C-alpha positions as a Python dict, from the first residue, in 0.01 Angstrom:
ca = {
    (1, 'X'): (0, 0, 0),
    (2, 'X'): (-248, -236, 168),
    (3, 'X'): (-109, -512, 383),
    (4, 'X'): (-178, -875, 300),
    (5, 'X'): (-386, -1092, 531),
    (6, 'X'): (-74, -1274, 648),
    (7, 'X'): (93, -942, 731),
    (8, 'X'): (-218, -828, 917),
    (9, 'X'): (-219, -1154, 1109),
    (10, 'X'): (140, -1098, 1215),
    (11, 'X'): (42, -761, 1362),
    (12, 'X'): (-278, -906, 1505),
    (13, 'X'): (-79, -1169, 1693),
    (14, 'X'): (105, -881, 1858),
    (15, 'X'): (-226, -734, 1974),
    (16, 'X'): (-278, -467, 1707),
    (17, 'X'): (-634, -334, 1714),
    (18, 'X'): (-579, -167, 1377),
    (19, 'X'): (-489, -500, 1220),
    (20, 'X'): (-796, -658, 1380),
    (21, 'X'): (-1021, -386, 1235),
    (22, 'X'): (-872, -446, 891),
    (23, 'X'): (-937, -820, 919),
    (24, 'X'): (-1289, -742, 1034),
    (25, 'X'): (-1349, -522, 729),
    (26, 'X'): (-1211, -789, 498),
    (27, 'X'): (-1405, -1084, 635),
    (28, 'X'): (-1721, -960, 800),
    (29, 'X'): (-1943, -936, 492),
    (30, 'X'): (-1829, -1261, 335),
    (31, 'X'): (-1879, -1444, 666),
    (32, 'X'): (-2220, -1279, 702),
    (33, 'X'): (-2324, -1410, 357),
    (34, 'X'): (-2182, -1753, 440),
    (35, 'X'): (-2375, -1770, 769),
    (36, 'X'): (-2697, -1632, 624),
    (37, 'X'): (-2695, -1910, 364),
    (38, 'X'): (-2750, -2149, 658),
    (39, 'X'): (-2982, -1958, 891),
    (40, 'X'): (-3170, -1746, 635),
    (41, 'X'): (-3211, -1468, 889),
    (42, 'X'): (-3032, -1133, 862),
    (43, 'X'): (-3023, -1048, 1233),
    (44, 'X'): (-2922, -1398, 1340),
    (45, 'X'): (-2643, -1406, 1082),
    (46, 'X'): (-2515, -1067, 1197),
    (47, 'X'): (-2520, -1177, 1562),
    (48, 'X'): (-2334, -1499, 1485),
    (49, 'X'): (-2062, -1320, 1287),
    (50, 'X'): (-2026, -1048, 1550),
    (51, 'X'): (-1974, -1316, 1815),
    (52, 'X'): (-1732, -1487, 1579),
    (53, 'X'): (-1507, -1181, 1574),
    (54, 'X'): (-1524, -1152, 1952),
    (55, 'X'): (-1384, -1506, 1968),
    (56, 'X'): (-1128, -1417, 1703),
    (57, 'X'): (-1000, -1125, 1912),
    (58, 'X'): (-959, -1349, 2216),
    (59, 'X'): (-767, -1608, 2010),
    (60, 'X'): (-528, -1371, 1834),
    (61, 'X'): (-221, -1580, 1915),
    (62, 'X'): (-356, -1890, 1739),
    (63, 'X'): (-354, -1787, 1374),
    (64, 'X'): (-33, -1839, 1180),
    (65, 'X'): (-166, -1800, 826),
    (66, 'X'): (-455, -1683, 609),
    (67, 'X'): (-562, -2044, 550),
    (68, 'X'): (-561, -2107, 924),
    (69, 'X'): (-775, -1797, 988),
    (70, 'X'): (-1028, -1871, 714),
    (71, 'X'): (-1065, -2232, 827),
    (72, 'X'): (-1146, -2110, 1178),
    (73, 'X'): (-1396, -1852, 1055),
    (74, 'X'): (-1587, -2093, 832),
    (75, 'X'): (-1593, -2384, 1076),
    (76, 'X'): (-1694, -2165, 1372),
    (77, 'X'): (-1964, -1986, 1169),
    (78, 'X'): (-2105, -2313, 1039),
    (79, 'X'): (-2113, -2469, 1386),
    (80, 'X'): (-2284, -2162, 1532),
    (81, 'X'): (-2540, -2171, 1251),
    (82, 'X'): (-2610, -2540, 1313),
    (83, 'X'): (-2647, -2475, 1686),
    (84, 'X'): (-2897, -2200, 1614),
    (85, 'X'): (-3096, -2423, 1378),
    (86, 'X'): (-3103, -2706, 1634),
    (87, 'X'): (-3221, -2467, 1905),
    (88, 'X'): (-3485, -2321, 1671),
    (89, 'X'): (-3607, -2669, 1583),
    (90, 'X'): (-3637, -2768, 1950),
    (91, 'X'): (-3814, -2442, 2031),
    (92, 'X'): (-4052, -2495, 1739),
    (93, 'X'): (-4138, -2842, 1868),
    (94, 'X'): (-4200, -2703, 2219),
    (95, 'X'): (-4417, -2423, 2082),
    (96, 'X'): (-4623, -2668, 1876),
    (97, 'X'): (-4672, -2890, 2180),
    (98, 'X'): (-4771, -2590, 2393),
    (99, 'X'): (-5018, -2479, 2126),
    (100, 'X'): (-5164, -2830, 2113),
    (101, 'X'): (-5208, -2833, 2490),
    (102, 'X'): (-5362, -2485, 2489),
    (103, 'X'): (-5608, -2589, 2220),
    (104, 'X'): (-5692, -2899, 2422),
    (105, 'X'): (-5751, -2692, 2736),
    (106, 'X'): (-5963, -2447, 2539),
    (107, 'X'): (-6176, -2732, 2407),
    (108, 'X'): (-6221, -2878, 2756),
    (109, 'X'): (-6304, -2532, 2889),
    (110, 'X'): (-6569, -2485, 2621),
    (111, 'X'): (-6723, -2825, 2697),
    (112, 'X'): (-6726, -2755, 3071),
    (113, 'X'): (-6876, -2411, 3018),
    (114, 'X'): (-7145, -2551, 2791),
    (115, 'X'): (-7239, -2825, 3039),
    (116, 'X'): (-7250, -2593, 3341),
    (117, 'X'): (-7437, -2314, 3164),
    (118, 'X'): (-7691, -2559, 3020),
    (119, 'X'): (-7768, -2704, 3362),
    (120, 'X'): (-7791, -2364, 3526),
    (121, 'X'): (-8027, -2236, 3258),
    (122, 'X'): (-8250, -2540, 3287),
    (123, 'X'): (-8266, -2498, 3664),
    (124, 'X'): (-8353, -2129, 3631),
    (125, 'X'): (-8618, -2199, 3367),
    (126, 'X'): (-8780, -2446, 3608),
    (127, 'X'): (-8839, -2171, 3867),
    (128, 'X'): (-9167, -1988, 3907),
    (129, 'X'): (-9200, -1670, 3700),
    (130, 'X'): (-9140, -1443, 4001),
    (131, 'X'): (-8840, -1639, 4130),
    (132, 'X'): (-8688, -1652, 3783),
    (133, 'X'): (-8725, -1276, 3744),
    (134, 'X'): (-8558, -1210, 4080),
    (135, 'X'): (-8266, -1442, 3999),
    (136, 'X'): (-8211, -1290, 3656),
    (137, 'X'): (-8230, -933, 3783),
    (138, 'X'): (-7999, -1001, 4076),
    (139, 'X'): (-7731, -1235, 3943),
    (140, 'X'): (-7731, -1159, 3572),
    (141, 'X'): (-7833, -793, 3555),
    (142, 'X'): (-7662, -684, 3876),
    (143, 'X'): (-7953, -505, 4045),
    (144, 'X'): (-7958, -467, 4423),
    (145, 'X'): (-8233, -611, 4641),
    (146, 'X'): (-8377, -262, 4689),
    (147, 'X'): (-8386, -195, 4316),
    (148, 'X'): (-8551, -530, 4247),
    (149, 'X'): (-8807, -467, 4521),
    (150, 'X'): (-8897, -131, 4366),
    (151, 'X'): (-8926, -276, 4016),
    (152, 'X'): (-9143, -567, 4127),
    (153, 'X'): (-9341, -376, 4390),
    (154, 'X'): (-9241, -609, 4672),
    (155, 'X'): (-9035, -566, 4991),
    (156, 'X'): (-8661, -613, 5030),
    (157, 'X'): (-8727, -904, 5264),
    (158, 'X'): (-8943, -1073, 5002),
    (159, 'X'): (-8663, -1037, 4748),
    (160, 'X'): (-8415, -1194, 4991),
    (161, 'X'): (-8650, -1482, 5070),
    (162, 'X'): (-8718, -1547, 4702),
    (163, 'X'): (-8345, -1553, 4630),
    (164, 'X'): (-8273, -1798, 4912),
    (165, 'X'): (-8551, -2036, 4808),
    (166, 'X'): (-8465, -2004, 4438),
    (167, 'X'): (-8098, -2079, 4496),
    (168, 'X'): (-8184, -2382, 4708),
    (169, 'X'): (-8403, -2515, 4430),
    (170, 'X'): (-8141, -2445, 4165),
    (171, 'X'): (-7879, -2616, 4378),
    (172, 'X'): (-8094, -2926, 4417),
    (173, 'X'): (-8184, -2936, 4049),
    (174, 'X'): (-7821, -2909, 3940),
    (175, 'X'): (-7652, -3136, 4189),
    (176, 'X'): (-7908, -3408, 4250),
    (177, 'X'): (-7798, -3586, 3933),
    (178, 'X'): (-7432, -3667, 3877),
    (179, 'X'): (-7348, -3443, 4172),
    (180, 'X'): (-6985, -3539, 4207),
    (181, 'X'): (-6920, -3512, 3835),
    (182, 'X'): (-7079, -3171, 3804),
    (183, 'X'): (-6911, -3042, 4119),
    (184, 'X'): (-6578, -3133, 3961),
    (185, 'X'): (-6679, -2962, 3639),
    (186, 'X'): (-6773, -2643, 3820),
    (187, 'X'): (-6449, -2650, 4018),
    (188, 'X'): (-6240, -2680, 3702),
    (189, 'X'): (-6458, -2417, 3538),
    (190, 'X'): (-6379, -2178, 3822),
    (191, 'X'): (-6007, -2248, 3791),
    (192, 'X'): (-6011, -2184, 3417),
    (193, 'X'): (-6192, -1853, 3452),
    (194, 'X'): (-6559, -1803, 3519),
    (195, 'X'): (-6761, -1528, 3351),
    (196, 'X'): (-7065, -1566, 3574),
    (197, 'X'): (-7056, -1500, 3947),
    (198, 'X'): (-7379, -1692, 3967),
    (199, 'X'): (-7204, -2016, 3873),
    (200, 'X'): (-6941, -1953, 4140),
    (201, 'X'): (-7216, -1892, 4393),
    (202, 'X'): (-7386, -2221, 4311),
    (203, 'X'): (-7054, -2404, 4341),
    (204, 'X'): (-6993, -2236, 4677),
    (205, 'X'): (-7334, -2342, 4803),
    (206, 'X'): (-7270, -2698, 4699),
    (207, 'X'): (-6941, -2709, 4887),
    (208, 'X'): (-7030, -2514, 5200),
    (209, 'X'): (-7408, -2520, 5226),
    (210, 'X'): (-7624, -2233, 5340),
}
């Protein structure tokens, strides 16, 4: 014959693990359903109820009756569910704010990239045909001075000289107007992640010279 909840509680107060397991079997599912009605999440509800029974085991001396036990279970489960919902709400607000900031940074990054790339392209387009070809082959295609010299039928020294003069001209074209503003843009651009080593090189030249 199965024991009543009050009889199980009497044994539970004496430290009976068997009585505790019986109480667990009786109440776990109903407390799970009760908790899930608040949190609407299976795993969260299971975790809350599991923790609830851990607390119950530690408080075995405190329960004199079935009504006393059920009041504890429902109040503790409800409070834990509310705490979870409050934490979830705060986390959701933080995540939305983080997403907003990330979108803002991405927009600024795109604007900076567009401004820097536009100015660099204009400066390169203003070079002579030979200088432009050397710059594009070296900094954008990744060819060595020797490879460029062979392709253009000129010497390595000529390639180096063209690069030095071309970079000086590009530097002047970019930084003569709004120099401080653009230097700041390039610096931020570098911090945010640059895709072109050429832009970094121009920024370096502006800061440290030749």
